[in-house]
N, C-alpha and C positions, 0 to 999 in steps of 0.2 A: 570467775562470778560472772553471773547471769546480769546482762547490762540493764535488762529491765527491772532488777531487784534493787538496785543501788539505794534507792530510798522507799520509804515507807508507804508512796501513792503510785498509783497505777499510771502509766503513760497516757496523757491525755489527748484526745483527738483536738487539735487546733482549731478545725473548721467544723465548729457545732453549732447547734440552735438549742438554748435552754440545755444543754450538756447532753444533747443526744447527735453523735457524729454524722454529719453529712453524706461523708463518701459512702458508708453502706445502705443509705437512704435511697442513693442514685444507681449502685451497680446492678439491681435487678433489671433496668431497660437494655443495656447493653448485653447482658447474659441473655435475656430472652429473645433479643432481635439476632444475636449470631447464631444461637440454636436454631431460631425460626428459620434463618437463611439455609442453614443445611437441610434443615427439614423441606424446604422449598426446592433445593438443588437435588435433593434425593426423588422427590416428586417429579420433577422435570425430567429427570433421567429415567424414570420409569414410565412415564406418560407421554412426555414431549410436548406436551401442554404449555404453550408461553407465559401462559397467566404465572406459573411458578418462578420463570424466569424475572419478569417485572416485580412480584412479590418477594423475590430474594434479593433484588435491587433496591427495594424501598427498605428492606429489612437491616440490610447491609450498610445503607445510609444513615437511619436511625441509629442503628448499634454505634457507628462510629463517631456520630455525634454526640449521643448519649454516653459514651465512652470517654470522650475528650471532657464532658463535664465533670463525669467522675473523677477523672485526672486530675482536675482543679482540686479537689477537696483532698486527694490522695496526695498530691504534691505539698498542701498548707500541712497536713499532718506530717508526712514525712520531713520536711524542713523544719517544721514548728516543735520539735522535740528531739533531743540528741540522744535521749534512749531507744527511742524508734528508728533512728537512723543506725544505730549500732546493732539491732538485729538484722541477722543473714537473711530470716524470711520475709522481712521487711523490702530490703535490696531485690530479692530474688520476685519478691510480689510486682515491685514496681517495674522494674526491668523487662518482666515477663508480659506486664501489661501494655507498655509501651512496645513491646514486637508485637502483641496482638493487635493493637490498632494498626499500627503500619501494615501488617500482614493483611488484615480486613479492608484497609483502604487501599490496599493495590487490587484486591480480590473484586472490590466496587468498580475500579479505574478500567480494570480486564474488560469488563461486561459492558462498560459507558457506554449507552446508543445501542447496543448489540443483542437483540434477543434471540441471535442463533443457538444450536446446539453447541457449534466451535468456540462459543463465549464460555459456556458452562461446563460440557464435560470434555475432558476428565478433568480439566486443571482446576476450574470454579469449585467442583465439588471437592476436590481434595485439598484447595486451600480452605475451603469453609470446614473440612472435618479436622485440619491442622488448628484451625481456630479454636474449635471446640475441645481440641485437647488442651492447648494453651490456656483456655477457661478453666479447665478441672486442675491443672497444675497453679494457676495463678490463685484459685480459690481455696486449694489446699494450703500454698501460703498463707493467705489472707486469715484463714480461720488457725493457723499455727500462732500468728501474731495476737489474735483475740484470745483463744483458748490456754496457750500456754504461757506468753508473756502479758495476757490481759489489757492490751493496748484498746484504748476507747472504753473501756469497762470502768464504771463509777466505784470509787473507793467504798469500801463498805460503811464508814464513817458518814459520808454522804449519802447513802442510801436511805438514811432514817429522818431524812428533811422533809 
């Protein structure tokens, strides 16, 4: 039996404001930052302009910081409902996002104070690309929870309020 369907209510987001889950409100920031860092790395690799190295560093820093903020909401939701913890996509989503934050923090530390091509090409670009691939996987798992298991979706009876 599907663990998310044990009772008649959807698994709820524990970290929410007025029934609106916090985790999905915050995740656009690290997503945009990490994709932007890859774009900046590619721009640097093609132009050699050090502006793009600094832009990528800022984007990685903002991405790691906002990913940690998003993780707080994700952890509260994960540990706040046993039905969410029982979902394989929830575990894959959490582990994948933890791996992403570690990868991007390493990517940022690799470049700390170094605007040279050696800090970015090819390792930094490769790490940024791997980060975006992890974002795609983690996003797929997150949407599995929402669309297939209705995690954080208001119950139909409460929609009428």
